[in-house]
C-alpha positions, 0 to 999 in steps of 0.5 A, spaced: 301 454 451 300 451 458 294 453 462 296 458 469 294 455 475 287 456 477 285 457 469 283 452 465 284 452 457 281 446 454 281 443 447 279 437 443 281 435 436 278 428 435 280 426 442 278 428 449 282 433 453 286 430 458 286 433 465 292 433 469 294 434 476 298 440 478 300 437 485 307 436 483 307 431 489 301 427 486 302 422 480 297 418 476 294 417 470 291 422 466 283 422 466 279 424 460 275 431 461 269 432 456 266 439 458 259 438 461 259 431 460 263 429 466 265 430 473 268 437 474 275 438 476 277 437 483 281 441 487 288 441 485 287 439 478 287 444 471 286 442 464 293 443 460 292 446 453 295 441 448 300 446 443 300 441 438 292 442 437 293 449 435 297 452 429 296 459 432 295 461 438 295 468 441 291 473 446 291 480 447 288 485 452 285 492 451 283 495 457 276 495 458 272 489 455 269 489 448 263 486 447 263 486 439 268 487 434 269 486 426 275 484 422 277 489 417 279 487 410 286 489 408 290 489 402 295 484 404 292 479 400 287 473 400 288 466 402 294 467 407 297 461 410 304 463 411 306 466 418 307 470 421 300 473 421 298 480 421 291 483 421 286 489 423 280 489 428 275 494 429 272 494 436 268 498 441 269 498 449 264 497 454 267 501 460 264 502 467 263 509 465 260 512 459 265 517 458 271 512 458 269 508 452 273 508 446 272 506 438 279 502 437 283 500 431 287 494 432 293 492 428 296 485 431 302 483 427 308 478 428 303 473 430 308 466 429 305 459 430 305 455 436 312 451 437 314 445 442 318 447 448 325 446 447 328 439 449 331 438 455 338 437 456 340 443 450 346 446 451 347 454 453 348 456 445 342 453 443 338 456 449 341 463 447 338 462 440 332 460 443 331 466 447 333 470 441 328 467 437 323 468 442 324 475 443 324 476 435 317 472 435 314 476 440 307 478 438 306 486 437 299 490 438 298 497 435 292 501 438 289 507 435 283 509 440 277 514 439 273 517 445 266 515 444 261 517 449 257 510 451 258 503 451 258 500 444 254 494 443 256 492 436 261 494 431 260 492 423 265 494 418 264 495 411 268 498 405 265 504 401 269 503 395 276 505 397 273 508 404 273 503 410 267 505 415 264 502 421 257 502 423 256 502 431 250 501 435 251 505 442 248 503 449 245 511 448 240 509 443 244 511 437 247 508 431 253 512 428 258 511 422 265 512 423 270 513 417 276 509 419 281 511 414 285 515 418 285 510 424 288 505 419 293 509 417 296 511 423 296 503 426 301 502 420 306 508 422 308 508 430 310 516 429 304 518 426 300 514 431 304 518 437 301 524 433 294 522 433 294 519 440 296 526 442 293 531 437 287 528 433 283 522 437 279 527 440 277 531 434 274 524 430 267 524 430 262 520 426 260 522 419 253 520 420 248 519 426 241 516 427 237 517 433 230 515 430 230 508 434 226 508 440 232 505 445 238 501 444 239 495 440 244 490 438 242 488 431 246 491 425 249 489 418 252 492 412 249 489 405 255 485 402 252 486 395 250 494 395 255 498 398 253 503 404 246 499 405 245 498 412 240 495 417 239 496 424 235 493 429 233 495 436 230 492 443 224 495 441 222 490 436 224 495 430 228 494 424 230 500 420 233 500 413 239 505 411 240 507 404 246 511 402 246 518 398 250 522 394 255 526 398 257 520 403 250 521 407 244 516 408 237 516 408 234 512 414 227 510 412 223 512 418 218 506 417 220 500 421 220 493 418 214 490 423 213 483 425 217 481 431 214 482 438 220 483 442 227 485 441 231 484 434 237 480 436 241 479 430 240 481 422 243 478 416 243 480 409 242 475 403 249 474 400 246 472 393 240 477 393 240 485 394 233 486 397 233 480 402 235 479 409 234 475 415 232 477 422 232 473 429 228 475 435 227 474 443 220 472 441 223 466 438 222 467 431 226 467 425 224 471 419 226 473 412 224 479 409 224 483 402 225 490 402 222 491 395 215 491 399 212 496 404 215 495 411 209 493 414 208 487 408 216 485 407 216 479 411 216 473 406 217 467 411 217 466 418 219 460 423 215 462 429 218 457 434 225 457 431 228 455 438 226 454 445 227 462 447 231 467 445 234 467 438 240 470 439 244 470 433 244 468 426 249 467 420 247 466 412 252 462 409 255 465 403 256 458 399 250 454 400 242 456 402 243 455 409 242 459 415 245 458 422 242 460 428 244 460 436 239 461 442 238 461 449 237 454 449 244 453 447 242 449 441 245 450 434 240 449 428 241 449 421 236 451 416 235 450 409 232 456 406 229 452 400 225 448 406 224 454 411 216 454 410 216 447 414 219 450 420 224 445 421 231 445 421 235 440 417 240 439 423 240 441 430 246 440 435 247 441 442 254 441 445 253 448 449 250 448 456 248 456 456 246 461 451 249 461 444 253 468 443 255 468 436 255 463 430 259 464 423 260 460 417 267 459 415 268 463 409 271 458 404 269 451 407 261 451 406 260 445 411 264 448 417 262 453 422 264 456 429 260 458 435 261 461 442 257 460 448 256 463 455 259 457 457 265 459 455 266 454 450 268 455 442 266 450 438 268 448 431 263 444 427 263 440 420 257 438 417 260 433 412 263 429 418 260 422 420 263 417 425 266 411 422 263 405 425 269 400 423 274 405 426 273 402 433 274 409 436 268 409 441 270 402 444 277 405 445 274 411 448 267 411 450 266 418 452 267 420 444 260 416 443 256 422 447 259 427 443 256 430 436 259 426 430 260 433 427 264 436 433 271 438 430 274 442 436 272 445 443 276 451 445 276 453 452 279 458 457 276 465 455 271 468 460 264 471 458 265 470 451 261 475 446 263 474 439 267 471 434 269 471 427 273 467 422 278 471 418 276 472 411 283 472 408 286 467 413 283 461 412 282 457 418 284 463 423 278 465 428 278 471 433 274 472 439 272 477 444 271 476 451 271 479 458 278 476 458 280 479 452 281 477 444 284 471 442 287 469 435 287 462 434 287 456 428 286 449 430 289 443 426 282 441 425 280 447 420 
């Protein structure tokens, strides 16, 4: 997909992206472009996306931008690599007025892979076939919306048995739980969706709500091991534990976990221990907790200065004892939990030139992770990669020497990136949300 004039989209696949001039009267050699490591684009230049670097690439907009979303696990099977692709997302808007916000279920389907442009000189029959193929391969989007008063800061989805639910952090200072079964049903049935949007959406209310936080927040995580167990953290430095009860409700412990001195930015349950979780904060620390202790004594381990400034996001690997963090300093750090007491990460990567807004380990490949930043970059990394000194690649392109060896791919072209997730059932597929909308893509690197 070529970039439109005035908007740049870049990628790297082991080779730097090339900046091409858009002035048809100008001809000359392409120049290497490295994000933040070279001169900015001149007037009349743009970056053109190399479709050969992507297996899949699609964009979608939903009206008001979404600050947060989550992928809804579906019944279409695991390890899906065959195209076209179908997927389900749950997202919440940040509209200009509180009453204009929506909690949304998105069904994106008929997502075909990238294709080379038709060869020049094709005859009319081939052109007609190309047009028919293009029409059949248009991506489709179904959208079921529920009115929500107040902007939605974060959305996280879980399954309680056969019942899908979404935890929703709102700017109005409440955390709500919504049942998603009806929304999932109607996005699969156009007729039911029309009836839902006309007659039902205004009647959808949260099945549980907690207003015990002292203000708004962003941190929220469902336990992957204990269905219904939930953590919520606020901007007033407090973390609350939710325990599911019989009858589909929750008991929220009014005693917060205390230890952080500023806003709790993110929470992650351990993927291997029922009672252990991690938190990060604007106080620059990362903490490990065990809920078996009283809330005031539950903090087991602390790295007081994990980043130079706010620690915005963390991700706990499901396959290795590693925690990944991203901060306002633009750094990405990998922490070995077996050496957490040392206070030193086992790896630090610096490619982002602005605060890191999202990080996540690849669900299947233990050494691969992705990150997004306020510099409008999405980066893909592989801890196992080392540059071969005998390959001579730094000689043929000196610019590569400035890049971290483990950097696989840089994707650009979004505006004000907020959050990304790997699809747990479609290996290598990344989805992001930004002011410019949603992007679904898979690169040839992962």
